[in-house]
C-alpha positions as CSV (number, residue, x, y, z in Angstrom):
1,M,0.0,0.0,0.0
2,L,2.9,2.4,0.8
3,H,4.1,2.3,-2.8
4,D,0.6,3.0,-4.3
5,P,0.3,6.8,-4.5
6,A,-3.4,6.6,-5.3
7,Q,-4.1,4.7,-2.1
8,L,-2.0,7.2,-0.1
9,D,-4.0,10.0,-1.7
10,L,-7.2,8.3,-0.6
11,M,-5.9,8.0,2.9
12,F,-5.0,11.6,3.2
13,Q,-8.2,12.7,1.6
14,A,-10.2,10.6,4.1
15,L,-8.2,12.1,7.0
16,A,-8.8,15.6,5.7
17,D,-12.3,15.7,7.2
18,P,-12.7,16.4,11.0
19,A,-15.6,14.0,11.4
20,R,-13.7,11.1,9.8
21,R,-10.6,11.9,11.9
22,Q,-12.9,11.7,15.0
23,M,-14.2,8.3,13.8
24,V,-10.6,7.1,13.3
25,E,-9.7,8.4,16.8
26,R,-12.6,6.5,18.3
27,L,-11.8,3.3,16.4
28,S,-8.2,3.5,17.6
29,R,-9.5,2.7,21.0
30,G,-11.3,-0.4,19.7
31,P,-14.1,-1.6,17.4
32,A,-17.4,0.3,17.4
33,S,-20.8,0.0,15.8
34,V,-21.9,2.6,13.3
35,S,-24.4,3.9,16.0
36,Q,-21.6,4.2,18.5
37,L,-19.6,6.2,16.0
38,A,-22.5,8.4,15.1
39,E,-23.4,9.2,18.8
40,P,-21.0,12.1,19.4
41,L,-21.4,13.5,15.8
42,A,-23.9,16.2,14.9
43,M,-25.0,14.5,11.7
44,S,-27.5,11.9,10.4
45,L,-26.8,8.2,10.5
46,S,-26.7,8.2,6.7
47,A,-24.1,10.9,6.7
48,V,-22.0,8.8,9.1
49,V,-22.3,5.8,6.7
50,Q,-21.1,8.0,3.8
51,H,-18.1,9.0,5.9
52,L,-17.4,5.4,6.7
53,S,-17.6,4.5,3.0
54,V,-14.8,7.0,2.4
55,L,-12.7,5.6,5.3
56,E,-13.3,2.1,3.9
57,A,-12.3,3.1,0.4
58,S,-9.1,4.5,1.8
59,G,-8.3,1.3,3.5
60,L,-8.2,3.0,7.0
61,V,-11.3,1.2,8.3
62,S,-13.0,-2.1,7.7
63,T,-16.6,-3.0,8.5
64,E,-18.3,-6.3,9.2
65,K,-22.1,-6.8,9.4
66,L,-23.3,-9.4,11.9
67,G,-27.1,-9.5,11.9
68,R,-28.3,-5.9,12.1
69,V,-25.1,-4.4,13.6
70,R,-22.3,-3.2,11.4
71,T,-19.0,-3.2,13.4
72,C,-16.1,-1.0,12.3
73,R,-12.4,-1.6,13.0
74,I,-9.3,0.4,12.3
75,E,-6.8,-1.1,9.9
76,P,-3.4,-0.5,11.5
77,Q,-1.5,-1.4,8.4
78,A,-3.0,1.6,6.5
79,L,-2.1,3.9,9.3
80,R,1.4,2.6,9.4
81,A,1.7,3.3,5.6
82,A,0.7,6.9,6.1
83,E,3.0,7.2,9.2
84,H,5.9,5.7,7.2
85,W,5.3,8.2,4.3
86,I,5.3,11.2,6.8
87,N,8.4,9.9,8.7
88,E,10.3,9.6,5.4
89,R,9.6,13.3,4.7
90,R,10.4,14.3,8.2
91,L,13.7,12.5,8.2
92,A,14.7,14.1,4.8
93,W,14.0,17.6,6.2
94,E,15.8,16.9,9.4
95,R,18.9,15.8,7.4
96,R,18.7,19.0,5.3
97,L,18.3,21.2,8.3
98,D,21.3,19.4,10.0
99,R,23.4,20.1,6.9
100,L,22.3,23.7,6.9
101,G,23.2,24.0,10.6
102,V,26.7,22.6,9.9
103,L,27.1,25.0,7.0
104,L,26.0,28.0,9.0
105,A,28.3,27.0,11.9
106,E,31.2,26.8,9.5
107,T,30.4,30.1,7.9
108,T,30.1,31.8,11.2
109,K,33.4,30.2,12.4
110,D,35.2,31.4,9.2
111,Q,33.9,35.0,9.6
112,N,35.3,35.2,13.2
């Protein structure tokens, strides 16, 4: 999943919405039914289901229907892929800033 830019785009688009981030936050504490996810949100149940569809399409959440209850779960692998992508960028910038710091220190030292 990490090497699939389209999937990564879907994840970040899914996480761009505050309601979906709230759902992911809730699911990070354990599985929940759609009703449980909808409870703290100021939206209709059908709107919650639409948000869940986006989260499922992104790979961040999976759902399973048992009887009349649809249970949602976080997909840790998808979150790890996004985390890995972010960490790669962070590390690259840290290396660049470290090199800049060394260059500035050398320049300051040469001027004195």
